[in-house]
N, C-alpha and C positions, 0 to 999 in steps of 0.2 A: 247294867248290873254285873258284878264282877263273877269271876270263876274261881271256885274253890280248887285246892290242889287235888290231884288224882289220889285215890287210895289203891295201894298195891294190894291186889287180892292174892296173888303168888308171883314168884319170880325165881328164876334159877337156871343153871347150865342144863343143856340137853345132850351135849356132846363134848368129848374130850378136847376138841378144838377151841372151846370157849364160847361156842354159840349158846345163846340164851334166849328164854322166853320170858316176857313179863306180861301180867294180865292186870290191867288197871280199871278201876271204876271211876268214871267221871261224872260229876253231879253239877253242872253249871246251873247258876241261879235262875236263868231265863230260859233253859232248854231242858228237855227230857234227859234223864240220865242214860249213859252209854257204858258198855264194856269194850275195852280196847285191848287186842291182843297184839303185842309187839314182838315179832320174830327177829331173828339175827338180821342183820343189815345185809347180808349175802346168804346165798343158798348154803344150807347145812350139808356138808359132804361127809359120808361115812362109808365104810366097807359093807359089803352084804353081811359079813360075820357080826358086825356091830349094829346092824340096823334095828334089831329088837331092842337093844339098849337105848337107842336114841328115841325109838317110838315110845318105850315105856317111860322115859323121863318126861317127855312131852305130855303124855296122857296123865301122868302123876300130877304135874303142875296144874293141868286143866281141871282135874278132880279137886285138887286143893282150892283152886280158885272158885269152883262151883260151890264148895262147902262154905267158903267165907261169904260169897254172895248170899246164900241162903241165911247166914246169920245176920247180914245187913237186913234183908227182908223181914226176918223174923223180929228184929228189934225196931222195926219200923223207921230205920234210918234211911229208907229208900222209898 
């Protein structure tokens, strides 16, 4: 059986360095659905003064993905 393209639940930058997070819903035909959180390819580096900004951006994207995931469940597409 084939695999469908992932649905991006949320994606965006978390630091001014260009680091980003992508949260994807994968629904392969022959396996259970999974959620994949893709962090930057290298560690995210920030100063202590900017830590709250980075943490807030990451949590905001996770919250957005959680909301989108709930919509999928409510519409019975999952």
